N, C-alpha and C positions, 0 to 999 in steps of 0.2 A: 922122262916127259916133258919135252918143251914146252913154251908158251904159247906157241903156236899151237899144237897140236890139243893145248888145254882150253886154247880161243874157242876152236873147231867143236870140240865137243859138247861145250856150253851152249854153240850157236845153235847146232842139232839139237840140246836137250831144250833149249828155249822155244825153237821152233815147233817141237812137240807138243810144248805145254800149250802154246798159243794157238796150234791145229786143235789140243783137245778143249779147248775155249771155246775156241768157233765153233766143233761141233756140238760141244757142250747148250750154248746159246742156241745153235740152231735147232737144234732140240727142245730147247725150252719155248724158243717161238714157235715152232710147228705143234707142240704139246697147246699152249697159250691161244693160239687163233685156232685148234682142233676143239680148245676148252670153250672161246667163245663160240664159236659154232655150233657145238653141242646146245651149249646153254639157250643161242637164238634159236635152234630148232627145236627144244623142248618149250619156248617160250611161245614160240609161233603156234605150233601145234595146242598149248592151253589158248592161246590169243581167238585162235578158228574156231576149238569148239566153245568157250564161251561165246563167241560172236553168234553163230549159230543156236544157243540156247537163246540169248538175247533177241534174236530175231522170232522166236517162237514166243516170244512174250514172257519169259521166264525171267526175273529180276536177280541179279548174281550181287546183290552189294545190300546194306542195310540202307543205304543210299536211297537205291533206286526203288528198294522194297517204300520206303517213305512215301518215295513222289509216286509210287501208283496205290496208296491210300487214298480210300475217298476222303472228301472234303466236307466239312461241315462246319455252318455257320456257327460262331460261340452261342447264341440264343440256341442252338441243338444239342450241343457238343455235352453231354453229361460228365464228360471227364472233368471241366472247366469246375464242375460245384465241387468233386470230389475234390482237385489241386486246392482249392480254397479252405480244405476243413486237414491236409495231411498234419500238419502239427497236432491238433487235435487229437485226429485218430492214430497217430502214431502212440500217443500216452494213454489208449484205455487199458491196454491191458496191465499196464504200471498202477491204473487207479483203480482196476477193479478188485474188491475182495476175494479171497478164496472161495467165499460159497457164493460168490454171483453167478447165475446160470450160464453158459458158454463161453464167457470170457472168463470166471473164475478159475483158478489152479485145482478145485476139487471137481469143478464139473465141464471139462473141454468138452464129451459129446453131450448131449441130452436126446434119449427116446422118451419123446413126450408118448409112446402106445404104451410105455412099459410104466411111465409113471413119470413127476417132478418131484423130488426131493422138498417134502415139507418147509424145513430150516432158510432151503435159498429164495423161499420166496419174498419175503420182506426185504431183505438185502439186494435180490434182485430188482424189487422196486423201486427201492431208494436210489440205488445206481441209477437209471432208468429215469427217474425226476430227476436226478443229478445233472443229466446229460439231453435233458429234452430239446434243450434248444439246438442240440447237433442232429437230433431227430429231426427236426423240424428242416434243416436245409435239407439233410438227405430226400425230406421228401419231395423236394422241386424236382430228385430226377423220376418221379411219376409222367411228366410232361416229355423225358428225353431218352429215348428207348435206348440209346447206343451212342459210342463218345470216341474220341481219338487220343491218348496221351501220346506226345510227343517223346522220342526216343533221343534219349542223350548219351550219344556217343562220346566213347571215351577215349582216350590216348589212341588205344587198343582195339580193336573188335572185342574183344572177352573183356574189357574193361568197360565195357557199355552200362552206363546206368539206370536202375528200375525204380527208380524213389516210388512209386505209386503202390508197388506191391503190398508191402505190409498197410499203408493207410486201406488198400482195399479191404482187405481181408478182413480189418479190424472195424470197417465201417457193414461189412454184410453179419457179421456175429454181432453187433449190435443190433443193425434192422432186425436179426432170429431173434434175441434175448427181446427187443419190444413185443415184437408178433407173439411170444409165446404167453407173455403178461397180458398182451390184448388177451388172446382165449381166454386166461383164467381170469379175466375179468368179464367174460361174454361179449363183446368184442368184434366182430364176425366180420363186419365190413371193414374194421380197421386193420382185421389180420390179411383179409385181400388184400389192403392197398400195400400192405409191407411186401406182399407175394410177388407183386407187380413191381412195387419199387427195388426189390432187389434182382429180381429179374434184367429190371435197366442197369442195375450195379455193374451185373455181369454184362452187360452190353455196352459199360466204357472201354472196354479189353477185345469189343470185337477190333478183328484185323492186327492186333498187337503182333510182330514178326519176333517172340521168342518163344520158347518151351515153356521157360518160367511163366511166361503171362498168360499162356492157356492152362497150366495149371492152377492158378490163383481163380482162373474165371472157371475153372471147371469147380474149384470150393464152393464159389458163391452160385452156381447153379446148384449144386448140393443142398447148399441151405435154403434155396428157394424150397426145393421138391420137398426137404422133411420138413416147412412150415405148410404148406399144401397139406401133407399127411396129415400131421399134427392139426390143423382146421379142418379135415372130414373126417378126424376122429372122435373132437370135442362139439359138433357141431355142423351145421348145412349153410351152402351158399344158395341164392333162388336161382333160378334158369338167367337171369340175366348176366347175374355174375358170372357164374359159370364159361357164360359164352365171350368176356370180356377177358376170364382167364386164359381159356382155351386160346383165344388169336394171340395173346401173350407169351404162350409156351408154347404155339406155333412158329413164332419170329424167333424165339428162343433156338428151335430144334434149326431151324435154317441156318443159322451164325452161327452154332458151335460145331467150327469147322479147325481142325489140324494143319487146314492147307496155309496161313502165314505165319503161323509157328515153323513149321517146316521148311518155310521157305528162310526166314531167319534163320536157321540152325545150319541152313547151306551157306546162308549168308557170311556167318561168324563164321567156319569154315573158310570158306575162300578168301574172304578179308584177314585171317589170323594168316594164310599160309602165303599173302601180301606183307603182312608186317614182320614177317619174319625175313622174304625178301630185303625187304626195305630195313632192316636192321631197329625196329622198331619192339623188337620183341627178338627172346634169344631160346632155341631149342630147350636148353638146358632147366626153363623156367616152366613149360608145359608138362614134365612127366619127373616124378620122384627119381627114377632110376634111368636117366636119360643115355642110349648106347652110345652116342655121340656128343661131342662137345660141340661139333658144327656141321650143318648140313648145305651143302653144293647147293647152289640156284634152280642148275638145270634138275638136279632131284628134288626139290622143292616144287616144281612146276610138274613135275611127272605124278607127285602126288596129291598135287591141289588136282590135277585132271582126274585123278583115280577117283579122289574122295567128291567130289563134285559128280561124276558121272555115275558113282553108286548112289549118293543123294538120290540124283535125278529119277537114276531108273527106281526106287525103291517108291518117291511118292506119285510116281506111273503106277507102280503095281498095286499102291492101297486103293486108288482113286476105282479101279478096275475089279477086286479081288473080293469075293466074300469070305474069305479067311484071314482077315488083317494080323492076327496072331501068329497063324505059320508066314507069311510075307515077312513080318520083323523079324521071326527068330530065323530066317534065311539070312535078311538082314546081316544081323548080328553076327552070323556063324562065318558070312564073307568077310567080314571086318577083321577076324581073327586069325582069317587062314591068310591075313593078308602076308604076302614075304615081306624079306629084311628092307629092301629097299623103298616099301611104302611104311618105312616105320609112322613118319609123319600124318599119314592119312589114319592109319589105327590108332595113333596117341590122340587123335583132334575129332574122331569121330565117334558119336556119344553112346552110350547103351541105351537105348530107346524102348526096350520092353515093357518096364513099367508105367511109364510114359501113356503110350499107347494102350495097356490095360488099363490104365485111370480112365484114358477119354472114352474108352467105350462103355465103363461102367457106366459113367456119366450119361454118352447118352442113351443106356439102356434106362437108366432113372430119368431120363427127362420123356423118353417114350412112353413109357409104364406112366408118367405122371400125368400124362396126356391123355391114355386110354383111360386113366381113374377120370379124367374129369369127362369125360363123353361117355363112360358109367353110371356114374353121378346124374348126368343128365336123363340120359335113360331111364333110370328108376325111377324121377321125378316125372317122366312120362309115363311109364310102365308100371310103374307103382312095384317093381322088383330089378334085381341087378340081374344082367344079363348071363345066358348059360356060356356064350363064346363071344369072344370078340366080334365075332362076324355079324352078329347081330345089332354091334353100333355103326355099318357100315350101312347104306351112304350117309344115312340121317346126322349121326355125329359124329363119322370119321370119313375121311376119301377113303380110306383103306387101314386094311391093320397093318403096323408099321412091323420093321424085320427088325430082328435078333441082330443087333450088330456084332455078337459073337460066333454065331453059324449062318446057313444057308434057310432060315426059317422065319416064322412070324413067332412074336412073342405070342407067349401064352396065359389062359388065366384057370387059375385054380378058385373054385369054390370052399367054404370050409364055414364052421358054424358060428364066427362071425360076421362073415363077409365076405369080400372075395379078394384073391390078389394077383397081381396084374404083372409079369414075369420076364426077365430073361437067366437063361442058365449058366449064364456069368463066364469064366473063362477057362472051365474046364469041359465046359460041355455035355455036363450031365445035367439030365433033370430031375430035381430034387422036389418037385413034385409042389415048386411055391413054397420051401420051406426057406426062409432068406436069411441072409448071414446078419448076425447082431450089429446094430448100430454103430455101435463102438468098435466092431472089427472089420465092418464093410468092405475097406480097401485092402483086407487081408486076406478074408474069407472069402473061400471056393464053394459058398452054398450057394441057389440061386439070389437073383437081384430085383428090385422092381418096387412095386407100391401097392400097401398094404390100404384094403377100403372098410370099413365098418356100416354094418347094417345099424340103423336108425336107432335102434333098439339098444344097440351096444356103443352108442355115440356118449362119452362121460369122461368126467378129468378123473385122473387117477393120481393120491397124492402118496407118496412114499413116509412111513413115520422113519426116523434117525435110525432104528435097527436095520430096515430094507435097503437105506442109500448106499 
């Protein structure tokens, strides 16, 4: 083979490689353009969907939710009072001795109707005296029935800070502790004031755009309901006080909603998808066993649209259903059945069943407590308790409240000690007004509601050491 032949062959080979490189470059270019087009297509679909939701008034980001919240002047915003006490409130549980009622480690839950531990009375009284100045400031909430904490957004949506949750929870426990001691001392007016202040403390979390915020608000509402039940187990209020408490209870029932929390959870989902696309967050950080180390933007947009649509339809179904637990179960089942291409939506959409159950239980407790106030007013006027909740309308109740768990009214059971107003709870089984114990009420499936004693049965019960 001469030099000329070798040159020709090398030239032909070089030409082939050149053509291959050009072809490969063309393929890469076509794929790149196709990828850009696909990304643009799915981004446009998401943006069109989001624009349609916004046109219907649906806020899709935390900033949009914050802008849509009601504005309160500082002199009407109860949250400002609590904010000024953050440091003191944060330390309450560390300062409480083990035997201090409510806050102490040995007595985290108190069932007043079952009795108060005798050994806890003096330590609780001393703890209250040491924090009387804190209670005096909290009582300024008496004139501020609602409030707004500003949401402090973190670098990413899931890092948003909620510094108010612990202090609000501890403030509620301190008010409950003080209310119990007022009942021990026979101070019924003071107990009624604590009930109202507790309801207003719950109001500081109105329109809070997180599920955690609603859960803490529910805990505060529960404390208020338990203090009212304890008050009507120890003594009685006059009609004027009952009317005042009824008005406060009506306001709390009207504003005790999951709407803002669900908006917030949807916004966190939307913004977390944006954070992934912008590189502020990496997919492997969201799950313990990530399927892929990297998710392309187009697929993230598909997940963002699908997840947001699921959230939106779920919220719409909740507003119209009489069976919220069934709707929630269907929502969670749909999440679990999402295909692998929607792994981000599956990872980010929460398991919300327990939160919905707790919300409905608190709704049942608030409504039962409101009926109890009406029944107590009925007793003062008629000399007896009503035999049915229908007897309370329209003089003491506009209408009998609906059971949040089923498509029916709340129920009333008469017993030797008085009456019980109740919901059938999440198992939808009527146990005849047999209520779950206070210590297990968040887990037990017995009925849930309010126990109202006959005047002859109202007394303080103190448990000796061996019964505590």
